[in-house]
N, C-alpha and C positions, 0 to 999 in steps of 0.2 A: 504494500500500500504506500502511496505517495503522501507527502506532507500536504495537508489541506491548509490553505490560507483563508482565514476568516476575515472577510471584509463586509462592510455594510455598503450597499449600493446607494446611489443618490435618492432613489425612490423610497427606500426604507428609511433613510434619514429624514426625508420630507414627511412621511407618515408619522414617524416618531415625534418630530417637532410639533406637528398638528395636534397629536394626542396630548403632548406635554402642555401646550398652550391651553387647550380646551379643559384639561383636568385642573390646571392651576387656576384658570378663570372660574371654573365651576365651584371648586372648593373655596376659593377666595370669596366668591359671592355668598356661599352658605355661611362661612365664618363671619363675614361682614353683616349679614342679616342677624345672626345671633348676637354679635357685639352691639348692633344698633338697638336691639331690644333691651340690652342691659344699660346702654348709655345713649338715650334717645337724642341728646344734644349734638352728637357727633355726626359728621357728614357720611352718608352711605357710600358715596363715590370715593372719598378718601380712604375709608375703611376697606372697600373692595380693592383699591389699588394697593394698599399696604399688605393685605392678606394674600393677594395674588402674587406680589413680589416675594413674600415670605415663602409661599408654597413652591413657587418656581425655583427659588434658591435652594430649598431643601431637596427638591427632586434633582437639581443639578449636582448637589453634593453626593447624593446616593448614586447617580450615574457615574460620577468620577470614581467613587469608591469601588463600584462594580467593574469599571473599565480596567482598573489597575489591580 
């Protein structure tokens, strides 16, 4: 058997990035809605932005740990 090289194609990376953005946005929205109920004076858009960035960053760290 020959040595197999594991590479991700451009299409696979595109699909992975779409799933990453959708999942981060969705969980960010859910966390923002929960935080908005606890702190009604805060802006939902800012909470959504904050939690989306937080979730995307956490997923990026998990991807990096899994890659190496």
